[in-house]
C-alpha positions in Angstrom: -4.1 -1.5 -9.0 -6.8 -4.1 -9.3 -6.9 -7.0 -6.8 -9.0 -9.4 -4.8 -10.6 -8.4 -1.5 -8.2 -10.8 0.2 -5.1 -9.3 -1.4 -6.4 -5.8 -0.4 -7.0 -6.7 3.2 -3.8 -8.7 3.6 -1.3 -6.3 2.0 -2.8 -2.8 1.6 -5.3 -2.1 4.4 -3.2 -0.8 7.3 -4.3 0.6 10.7 -0.7 1.0 11.7 0.8 2.9 8.7 3.2 4.9 10.8 5.0 2.5 13.1 3.0 1.8 16.3 0.5 4.7 15.9 -2.9 3.2 15.3 -5.2 5.1 13.0 -9.0 5.1 13.4 -9.7 4.6 9.8 -7.9 2.0 7.7 -5.1 3.4 5.6 -3.7 2.2 2.3 0.1 1.7 2.8 2.8 -0.3 1.2 4.4 -1.4 4.5 3.0 -4.9 4.7 3.6 -5.9 1.1 7.4 -5.1 1.3 7.9 -6.0 5.0 8.6 -2.6 6.6 7.0 -0.8 9.5 7.0 2.8 8.3 8.0 5.2 5.5 11.5 5.7 7.1 12.3 2.0 6.9 10.9 1.9 3.3 13.3 4.8 2.4 16.3 3.0 4.0 15.5 -0.3 2.3 14.6 1.0 -1.2 16.3 4.4 -1.4 13.2 6.4 -2.2 10.6 8.3 -0.2 6.9 7.5 -0.2 4.6 10.5 0.6 1.0 9.4 1.2 -0.3 12.9 1.7 -2.1 13.0 -1.7 -4.4 10.2 -0.5 -5.9 7.0 -1.7 -9.2 5.4 -2.5 -10.5 1.9 -3.0 -13.8 0.6 -4.2 -15.4 -2.7 -5.1 -16.1 -3.5 -8.7 -19.1 -5.4 -10.0 -17.0 -8.6 -10.3 -16.0 -8.5 -6.6 -12.4 -7.3 -7.2 -11.2 -4.0 -5.9 -9.7 -1.0 -7.6 -7.1 0.6 -5.4 -5.9 4.1 -6.4 -3.1 5.9 -4.7 -1.1 9.1 -5.4 2.5 9.6 -4.4 4.4 12.8 -4.4 7.6 11.6 -6.0 8.7 8.3 -7.4 6.4 5.4 -8.4 6.6 2.7 -5.8 8.3 0.2 -8.2 9.3 -2.3 -5.4 5.6 -2.4 -4.3 4.4 -3.0 -7.9 7.0 -5.7 -8.5 6.1 -7.5 -5.2 2.4 -7.3 -6.0 2.9 -8.9 -9.3 5.1 -11.7 -7.8 2.5 -12.4 -5.1 -0.6 -12.3 -7.2 0.9 -14.1 -10.3 
């Protein structure tokens, strides 16, 4: 995904990716963009499981936008992609 720094910080950077357990380093999660608190609630709401164990990266491009890469174990996070397009359109 390619987005602005503001979009990245507002919707993807997450220090609480698993409920109320704070992480030392920022995580990329889909929780904030779809309004859930953890992967269990995401599964209940959207009927699919997101596995973050394959990791993520993000880096700034020369134009100031960010490239965000993530790998999921099973399904593509279609609800997240749809919500991102709606918010950034």
